N, C-alpha and C positions, 0 to 999 in steps of 0.2 A: 078610660084615658085619664092620665094625671093632669093636674092643672098646668104643670110646666110644659108637657107635650102638647096640650091644647093651645097654649100660648105660642108655642113654636110653629104650629101649623097656621094659626089665624093671624099672627102679627108679622106680615111680610110687606115689603115695600111695594107700592103700586107700580104698574108698568109705565104709567104716564106721570110726568112731573106736575106738581101743583101749578095751576095757572094764575092764581092770585093769593093774596094773604088770607082771604076767607077760607081757603082750603086747609089752613093750619088747624082749624077746628076739628077736622077729620083725619089729620095726619096720623099715620100708624107708627112712624119712627122719626124722631127729631133729635138732632145734635144741638145742644145749648152750650154756648161758651160764655163764661163770666170772667171779667177782668179783675185785676188786683185792686184797682181804684174803687170797685164796687163792694169789695169785701174787707179790705184792710186799709190801714194808714201807717205811716212811719211811727207816729206817736202812740197809737193805740193798739197796734197789732190787728188781730182778727176782730171784726165787728160781729158779735153774737146776734145782734138784731138783724143785720143785713143778711147774714148767712142763714139764719133761721127762717126769715121771710121767704128767701128764695127756695129753701128746702120745702117749705109748706106748699108753695105753688107747684113745684115739680112733683112732689109726692102725690098731690091731689090729681094731677094729670096722669101720673103713672097708674093710679088706682082706676082711672077711667079707661085704661087699656092702651094708652100710648107708650111706646117704648122710648125711654129718655136716656141719652148718653150725655153726661155733663163734662165739658172740658173746663177745668177750673184753674185759673192762675192763683197766685197768692202764697205759694210755699216760701219763696225767698222773702217776701214781705213779712210773713208770719214769723220768720226766724230772726228778724232784725232785733227786736226788743230783747228776746232771751239771750242774745249774744252781746247785748249792750251797744248795738250799732245805732247811730242816729239818722243814717240815710242809706239808700240802696248802694252797695259797694260796686266799684268798677272792676276790681280785681276778680278774675275768674274763680280762683280757689276760695275766696271769701264768699262769693255768690253760691258756690257749691256747698260750703259749710252751712250757710243760712238756709238753703233749700233742704238740706238733710235734716236740720232741726225743725224747720217750719212745716215740712210735708206731713210729719206725724201729727203735729198739732192741728193742721187743717183737716186731716182725715178723721181725727177724733171728734172734732166739732160736727163734721158732716154725718158721721155714724150716729151721733146722738140726735141730731136734728131730724134726720130721715127716720131713725128708729122710733121716734114718737108716733109716726104714722104707720108703723109696721112694715116699712120699706127697707130692704137690705141694700147696702152700697158696697162697692168694691173699689180697690185702688188699681189703676192701670197706668204705669209709667212707660213712656215711649221715647225713643230717639229716632232721628232721621233714618238710620239703618233699619229700624224695625218696619218701616214702610217702604223702603227702597229695595231691599234684598228680598228675592222671591220667597225663600223659605221663612224669613222673619215675617214678611207680609201675610203669608198664609196662616202662620201661627197666631198673629195678632187678630186676624179676621175670625178664626175659629174660636179663640178665647172670648172675644166680645160677643159673638153670636150665642155662645153657650151661656154666658152671663145673662144676656137678654132673655133667653129661653127660660131661665130660672126666675125671671121677674126682678132681677137685680138692676140697680142703676149704677153703671160703671162711671167712676169719676176719673177722668183722664188728665194727665199733666205731662209736660215734658220732663224727662229724667234729668233735671238740672244738676244733680249730684255728680253725674259722670259725663254729661255732654260738654264738649269743648266748643270754642268759638267756631271751629271749622265745620262741625257737624250738628249745629243747632238749627231748629226751625226758625229761630229769630224772635218769635213771639207765639203765644198760644192761639192767636187768631188764625194764622196760617195752619197751625197744627189742627185746629178745629175743622178747617176746610178739607184737609186731607182725611181726617177721621170720618167726616160726613161721606166722603167718597168711599172710604174703606168699608163702611157698614151699609152703604147704599141707602142713606137716609132720604126721607121725603123732603126735608128742609133743614136749613142751618139757621139758628138764631144767635146773633152776636149781641151780648148785653154789655153795657158800660154805664157811665154816669151821664151820658148825653142821650136825649130821647129820640133823636133822629139826625139824619144828615141834612145840613143846611147849605145854602149857596154862599155863606159867609159867616162871620161871627154871630151867633144867636143874640148876644147882648147888644148888637148894633141893629137889630130889627131884621135880620136876614130871613129869607123865605125857606120854609121846610121843603125838602125834595121828597115827595111821597113815594116815587117809583123811579127806578133806573132800568131802562130797557136796553141801553147800549152805552158805549163809552162817550158818545156825543152828548149824553145828558150830564156828563161830568166835566165838560170843557169849561175852563175858567172858574172852576169851583175851588175856593180856598178852604183847606181842611186843617184843623188843629192837630196837635201831636199827642201830648201826654195829658192824662186825666188830672183833675184838680187835686187828687190825693197825693200825687207826686211819687207813686210807687210803681206805676206801670212802665212798659217798655215800648208801646206802640202808639196808642191813641187812635183817632178816627182814621188816619191814613191807612194803617194796617187792617182795620176793619173793612174798609172799602176794598182793599186789595184781596182780603180773604173772601168777601162776598162775591167779588168778581171772579176769583178762581172757582168758587162753587158754581156760580151761575153759568160760566163758560164751560163747565163740565156736566151740565144738566141738572144741577141741584139748586133750587131757588133759595135765596137767603134774605133774612130780615135783620136790619141793624136798628136797635132801639135801646132804651135804658132798662136797668134791672127793675126799676119801679113798674115798668110796663110789661113785665114778664107774663103775668096772668092774661092781660089783654092781648098780648102778642099770640100766645098759645090758643086763645079763643078766636083768633082771626079778625080781631078788631082793627080799625084804621089807625094804627100807631106805627111810628118808625118809618124807615125807608125800605121798600121792597125791591129786591133785585131779581128780575125775571130771568128765566133760563134762556140761554142762547148758545146752543151747541149740544153735542152728545157727550155721554160719559167717556172719558179717556182713561187709558191705563195710568195708574197713579204715578208710575215712573216718569211719564211724559209731563204730568202736572208739575212734578218736582223740577224737571228739567226746564220747563217754561218759566216757572215763577220763583223757585227757591234755591236753585243750584248756584253755587259760588263760581261764577265764570272766571276761568283762569287765563284766558287769552282770546285772541280774535284771528280768524282766518278771513282774509280779504279775497273776494271772488271776482273774476272777470265777468263781463256781461252774459256770456253764454252759460257759465256755471250758475250765476245768480238766477237766470231764468229757469234752468233745470231744477235747481233746489227750490226756489221760491214759488214757481208756477206749476211745475210738474212733479214736485216732491220726489226728486231723484237723489240717490246717494252722491256724495261729494267725492270727486276723483282729484288726484294731485294736479292733473293737467289744467284744471280750472282755477287754481289758487295763484294769486299774484303776490301775496305778502303774508307774513306770519308775525303776529304781535303777542308779546307776553311770554311767560314761561309756564309750561304744562307738561304733564306726563301722560302716557297712554291711559285712556279711560277717564280723563278729566273732562269736565264740561267746558265747551268753548262757544264763542259767538261766531256766527257766519254773517259777514257784512258785504255789501256791494262797495264799489269804488267810491261812492259818494259818502260812505260812512253809515248808511242805513243798515241796522241789524235786521236780517231777514229771518234768522233761525238760531236755535241753540242745538248743539249736538255733542255727542261723546266721541272724542277723537281716538283713533287707533294708533296714533303716532305721537311721539314727544316733540316738543318745539324745536329741539336741536337736530332732529332727524329730517324735518320737513324742508328746510331751505334747499337742499340738493335735489329734492323731488319736484319742486314747483315747475309747472308747465310741461311735465313729462307724462307719457302714457304709462299705465300699469304694466303693459307688455314690455315696454322698454326697460322699466325699473326692475321687473322680474328677471329679465335677461342679464342685467348688469349686477344687481344686488341680491338676487335670490327670490324664490317663489313667495316668500313671506311678504314681499312688497307688491303682490298682486291685489292686495286688499284695498278697498276704498278708504279714504281718510276719515269720513264719517258715513256710516251705513244708514240707509233710510230708516231702519228700525230703531236707530238711536238718534232720531232727528225730530224736532218739533218746530213747525213753522210759526213765526210770530207775526209776520206780515208779508203778503205776497210781493214779489219783485215788481216795481213799477206802481204800487198802490200809492194813492195820494195821502196827504196828512189827515184828511177827514175820514178816508176809508180805512186807514191803518188801524189794526186792532191793538196797537200799543199807544198808550197815552200817558201824559205826565200830570199827576195831581199836584197842585201847589200847596205845600205845607208852610208852616211858619219858619221861613228861612231855609227850607230844604224841600227837595222834590222826591217823590216816590214814583217810580215807573211801573206801570202795569203791563205785563205781557199778555199775549192772547191766550 
């Protein structure tokens, strides 16, 4: 049996999730995400020292038998200096140009750094559609599995050169959470320039939060946004969001600093550990709950709110009392009760300009008047993800707001 085939048979994800950070020492497959602030700066481009140090740690763990998938930011930042740019551009086309230049530079450095240890790396560029569309999702899964079977370390990044504002992950933390789900990883490790999640500014003597078992642990926690290098897009808020996405889909996550990468992989007591709470969900529902750009809101009466939020039924036009926003068939919409509480996200079967004449009417009545095409539900149960049950209290609700520096980031269930 070849080495590659042997690895393919022995390196499979365990049936049970890791119960604590100590389990990372025996994890068979781990997704590691590193941010721009840990690898690059506007002034100096890619830091060879930081990149090499991380590659040394990951290559060593790969040689010990753990499959590593590295989600790496830094392409746009790496392309700034060669293009003569002094700061991260806001214009999408300029970001795309910087990413196109920087991605090649970033991969060249990774290839060299891992190559010193005899480890082969590959480049995998993804867009939202690669994970949302069934055929694209299957292709991405097969490609990553095959690379891992060959002992390769896939280096994943968003395809910033072609991604538009409307179809972006938003940041690589969220991408990493979805990749962890895609490859059925044992754990997700999110690395930045902050060693842990704190209950306030670390400089002010805040307390480290060693473990998060539920959203109640994050109440009243103030979280900073952008790393000190000034080249990232998310900061701690998006890391907590990504860790929560992973944990709520059955994959534990650890948030810590790049300097702690070796200690984290060894299962030592570093960073903040997010325990699992929930089972693995279809990746499309994870996207719908956490990442989809909601185009409008359907306001439900009490009966429909109970049917959707408590019994997880399809939404029929008879239960809708108002339509807000502009959307087309297939767009993501929020489903809210009359008090404004968002109960769920779903994919609508109708455009916003079709729905007003349908409100409060049965599908049988609509089919008789408008045609059999109107017998469909507005949102089918298979295209629906519950965020919080109808009637749940603020403490019980699975959606919470983390306080950032002047901005809030809402976490869905």
